[in-house]
C-alpha positions in Angstrom: 102.9 125.3 122.1 100.3 128.1 121.9 98.9 128.0 118.7 96.4 131.1 119.5 99.9 133.5 118.3 99.8 131.7 115.0 99.1 133.5 111.8 99.3 132.1 108.4 101.5 133.7 105.6 101.1 133.4 102.3 105.2 133.5 101.0 104.1 136.4 98.1 103.3 138.4 101.2 105.6 138.2 103.8 109.6 139.2 103.0 112.5 137.2 102.9 113.9 139.6 106.5 110.8 139.3 108.5 111.0 135.4 107.2 114.4 135.3 108.6 113.7 137.7 111.3 110.7 135.1 112.8 112.5 131.6 112.2 115.8 134.0 114.1 113.5 134.4 117.5 111.8 130.8 117.0 108.3 132.2 116.0 108.3 130.3 112.8 106.4 127.1 112.2 106.0 125.2 109.4 102.9 123.1 109.0 102.1 120.9 106.0 99.7 122.3 103.7 96.2 120.2 103.2 95.5 118.7 100.3 91.7 117.8 99.1 92.3 114.5 97.0 89.2 115.0 95.9 90.2 116.0 92.3 92.8 113.3 91.8 90.9 110.7 92.7 88.5 111.6 89.9 90.9 111.1 87.7 92.3 108.3 88.5 88.6 106.7 88.4 88.8 108.0 85.2 92.5 106.5 83.8 91.2 102.7 85.5 88.1 103.8 83.1 89.1 104.4 80.3 91.6 101.7 80.9 89.8 98.7 81.5 87.2 99.9 78.5 89.6 98.4 75.9 88.3 95.3 76.9 84.9 95.7 77.2 85.0 93.7 73.7 85.8 90.6 75.8 83.8 90.3 78.7 81.4 87.2 79.0 78.0 87.3 77.1 76.3 87.6 80.5 78.4 91.2 81.4 79.1 92.3 78.0 76.2 94.8 78.4 77.1 95.9 81.6 80.7 95.5 82.2 81.6 99.9 82.3 78.5 100.0 84.8 80.3 97.2 86.5 83.4 98.8 87.0 81.9 102.5 87.1 80.4 101.2 90.5 82.4 98.9 91.8 85.2 102.8 91.5 82.4 105.2 92.8 82.0 102.3 95.7 82.9 103.7 99.3 84.5 100.3 100.8 86.1 99.1 97.0 87.7 102.6 95.8 90.7 102.2 98.0 91.9 98.9 97.1 92.7 100.4 93.3 93.7 103.4 94.6 97.8 103.9 95.8 97.9 105.6 99.6 100.8 105.0 100.8 103.1 108.5 100.5 101.6 111.8 99.6 103.1 112.3 96.3 101.7 109.0 95.2 98.7 109.4 97.4 94.9 108.2 95.3 97.3 107.4 91.4 95.8 104.7 90.0 97.2 101.1 91.3 97.7 99.2 88.1 98.2 96.2 89.8 95.6 95.7 91.3 93.3 96.7 88.5 95.9 93.8 86.4 95.3 91.5 89.1 90.8 92.3 89.5 90.4 92.2 85.5 91.9 88.2 86.0 90.2 87.6 89.0 87.2 88.9 86.4 88.1 85.9 83.6 88.6 83.6 86.4 84.6 84.2 87.4 83.4 84.6 84.0 83.2 87.9 83.7 85.2 87.8 80.7 85.4 85.2 78.5 87.5 81.8 79.0 88.5 81.7 75.8 91.1 84.7 76.1 94.0 83.8 78.3 94.3 86.6 81.6 98.3 87.3 80.0 95.6 87.9 75.9 93.4 90.3 78.4 97.0 92.1 80.3 98.6 92.2 76.7 95.4 94.6 75.4 95.0 96.1 78.4 98.8 97.3 77.3 98.8 97.6 73.8 101.2 95.4 74.3 102.8 91.9 72.7 104.0 90.8 75.5 104.0 90.9 79.8 104.5 93.6 81.4 106.0 94.6 85.5 102.2 95.1 85.9 101.2 91.2 85.1 104.6 89.7 86.9 103.6 92.0 90.2 99.9 91.7 90.0 100.6 89.2 92.9 101.5 91.1 95.9 97.8 92.8 95.8 95.7 90.0 95.1 92.0 90.5 97.1 91.9 89.1 100.8 89.0 87.4 101.4 86.8 90.4 102.8 86.8 92.6 99.2 86.8 89.5 97.1 83.1 88.1 98.5 82.3 92.5 98.3 83.4 92.4 94.9 81.8 89.3 93.5 78.5 89.9 95.7 78.6 93.3 93.4 79.8 92.1 90.5 76.5 89.5 90.6 74.0 92.1 90.8 75.3 93.4 87.0 75.1 90.0 85.9 72.4 90.0 82.8 70.7 86.1 81.8 
């Protein structure tokens, strides 16, 4: 197909009859719209930061003053940010991956970033404002980090430890 004869048209500027005539003649080419996801990424990052801020008070002594900065840095890191955003389907692309957030909160508890006197389930219920476990907790095992990402996350978290 020759693309030099193609022109983009706006549905508001073309009549229905012109559109149908172009289709009958085989001159109609529909291309997917390009979408800028930067705003959706920023919204999702803000949603995740707001979500995890509800458990900032459960950070261990070593991370109490830096937990917000740690999450902000993680969600702005080029390697780590995609882990927390869905990317499979256009309709959900760059929406928060709440299962992964829950899995990382539990991992942070295991590493001592969140206090050990609070269980992972209690942290989850606090995040969800719930009195019982939800699907986000039950399904998080499918979203555990692979070794490379876990090492990168642990290395980054260590830089925020306050002694």
